[in-house]
matplotlib code that plots the C-alpha trace (Angstrom):
import matplotlib.pyplot as plt

x = [0.0, 1.3, 0.9, 0.9, 0.2, -2.7, -4.4, -8.1, -9.7, -13.4, -16.1, -19.4, -21.8, -19.4, -16.4, -13.3, -11.8, -8.0, -5.0, -2.0, 1.5, 2.7, 5.8, 8.7, 11.6, 13.9, 16.1, 16.9, 19.9, 23.6, 23.7, 20.8, 23.0, 24.3, 21.2, 19.0, 15.8, 16.9, 17.7, 14.4, 12.4, 14.0, 13.2, 9.6, 6.8, 5.4, 2.0, -0.9, -3.5, -7.0, -8.7, -11.8, -11.9, -14.7, -14.7, -16.9, -16.9, -15.9, -12.4, -11.3, -9.9, -6.1, -5.9, -3.1, -4.2, -2.5, -4.1, -3.3, -3.9, -3.5, -0.4, -1.9, -4.5, -1.9, 0.5, -2.3, -3.4, 0.1, 0.7, -2.4, -1.8, 1.8, 1.8, -1.5, -0.7, 2.9, 1.9, -0.8, 1.7, 4.1, 1.3, 0.3, 3.9, 4.2, 0.9, 1.8, 5.2, 4.4, 0.7, -0.5, 2.8, 3.0, -0.7, -0.9, 2.7, 3.0, 6.0, 6.8, 3.9, 1.5, 3.5, 3.6, -0.1, -1.0, 1.3, -0.2, -3.7, -3.1, -1.4, -4.4, -6.6, -4.4, -4.8, -8.6, -8.5, -6.2, -8.5, -11.4, -9.6, -7.9, -11.2, -12.3, -9.2, -10.6, -13.7, -14.4, -13.4, -10.0, -9.4, -10.3, -7.7, -8.5, -8.2, -5.6, -5.2, -5.6, -2.2, -3.1, -4.8, -4.3, -1.1, -1.5, -0.8, 1.6, 3.8, 4.2, 7.0, 6.6, 9.8, 8.0, 6.5, 9.2, 12.9, 14.0, 16.8]
y = [0.0, 3.5, 5.7, 9.5, 12.1, 14.5, 17.4, 17.5, 20.6, 19.7, 17.1, 16.6, 13.7, 11.0, 12.2, 13.9, 16.6, 16.3, 18.3, 16.1, 17.4, 15.7, 13.7, 13.7, 11.4, 14.3, 14.8, 11.2, 10.8, 11.7, 14.4, 16.5, 19.6, 19.6, 18.5, 21.2, 19.4, 19.0, 22.7, 23.7, 21.3, 22.9, 26.4, 26.0, 24.9, 21.4, 20.8, 20.1, 17.5, 17.6, 14.2, 12.9, 9.9, 8.0, 8.5, 7.2, 10.5, 14.1, 15.2, 18.8, 20.8, 20.6, 17.1, 15.0, 11.6, 8.8, 7.7, 4.8, 3.5, -0.1, -0.6, -3.3, -0.8, 1.8, -0.5, -2.0, 1.5, 2.6, -0.4, 0.2, 4.0, 3.5, 0.2, 0.2, 3.5, 2.4, -1.0, 0.5, 3.0, 0.2, -1.8, 1.2, 1.7, -1.9, -1.9, 1.4, 0.1, -3.4, -3.3, 0.2, 1.5, -1.5, -1.4, 2.3, 2.8, 5.5, 6.9, 7.7, 10.1, 7.2, 5.2, 8.2, 8.9, 5.3, 5.2, 8.4, 7.2, 3.9, 5.7, 8.0, 4.9, 3.4, 6.5, 6.3, 2.5, 3.1, 5.9, 3.5, 0.6, 2.6, 3.8, 0.1, -1.4, -2.0, -1.3, 2.2, 1.2, 0.0, 3.3, 5.4, 6.2, 4.8, 6.4, 4.3, 6.2, 9.5, 11.0, 13.7, 17.0, 20.2, 22.1, 25.6, 28.3, 30.0, 26.9, 26.5, 28.4, 28.7, 29.6, 31.4, 33.9, 34.4, 33.6, 31.3, 32.2]
z = [0.0, -0.9, 2.1, 2.5, 5.2, 4.6, 6.5, 7.0, 5.4, 5.9, 6.4, 4.5, 4.3, 5.5, 3.4, 4.7, 2.4, 2.6, 1.4, 0.6, -0.3, -3.5, -2.9, -5.4, -5.5, -5.9, -2.9, -2.3, -4.6, -4.1, -6.7, -5.6, -4.9, -8.5, -10.3, -11.9, -11.1, -7.4, -7.1, -8.7, -6.5, -3.4, -4.6, -5.6, -3.2, -3.7, -5.3, -3.1, -4.1, -2.8, -2.2, -0.5, 1.7, 3.4, 7.2, 10.0, 11.8, 11.4, 12.4, 13.2, 10.4, 10.5, 11.9, 10.3, 8.9, 7.1, 3.8, 1.6, -2.0, -3.1, -5.2, -7.4, -8.8, -9.4, -11.1, -13.4, -14.3, -15.1, -17.3, -19.3, -19.7, -20.8, -22.7, -24.7, -26.6, -27.2, -28.6, -30.7, -32.1, -33.1, -34.6, -36.7, -37.8, -38.8, -40.7, -42.3, -43.4, -44.6, -45.6, -46.6, -48.0, -50.4, -51.4, -51.9, -53.1, -50.6, -48.8, -45.2, -44.8, -45.0, -42.4, -40.1, -40.5, -39.8, -36.8, -35.3, -36.0, -34.2, -31.3, -30.9, -30.9, -28.2, -26.0, -26.3, -25.5, -22.6, -21.2, -21.4, -19.8, -17.0, -15.7, -15.4, -13.8, -10.4, -8.4, -7.2, -3.7, -4.9, -6.8, -3.8, -1.1, 2.3, 5.7, 7.5, 10.8, 12.5, 13.5, 15.9, 16.7, 14.6, 15.2, 16.4, 13.8, 16.2, 16.4, 12.6, 10.9, 7.2, 5.4, 2.7, 5.2, 7.8, 8.3, 11.1, 13.5]

ax = plt.figure().add_subplot(projection="3d")
ax.plot(x, y, z, "-o")
ax.set_aspect("equal")
plt.show()
């Protein structure tokens, strides 16, 4: 299960609204101080994702919670989204090269057009299949545990607003 920390931003009809800081892999390698991507990721604030999670009871705004998403659903979706368009693109290129180019006596333009057409078809098929990979319950993040009460605004130091000593 892929886990992340999130902050409660609201509660409505059995659903918790959460704000979750997007995690990047940048910062975990040895060359992060020389890497352009690492320097940029330190300078810019991270992206915040807003998600909703089923919860048995309301929690105060600002409470930290741990949420999780099943890895199997994520891996299957990624395989479909990346591989189906790629395979369709190659099938289109092969058909364009060996079937349509010889029948129509066309050049590379026909091969490219066929490849792009099949690639576009692959994207549409992947979009259709990815939405049906698992049940809605498997695609929805789950509330794993409540970490604690909200932190006082006075105790939080945000580097973007004030310098630390």
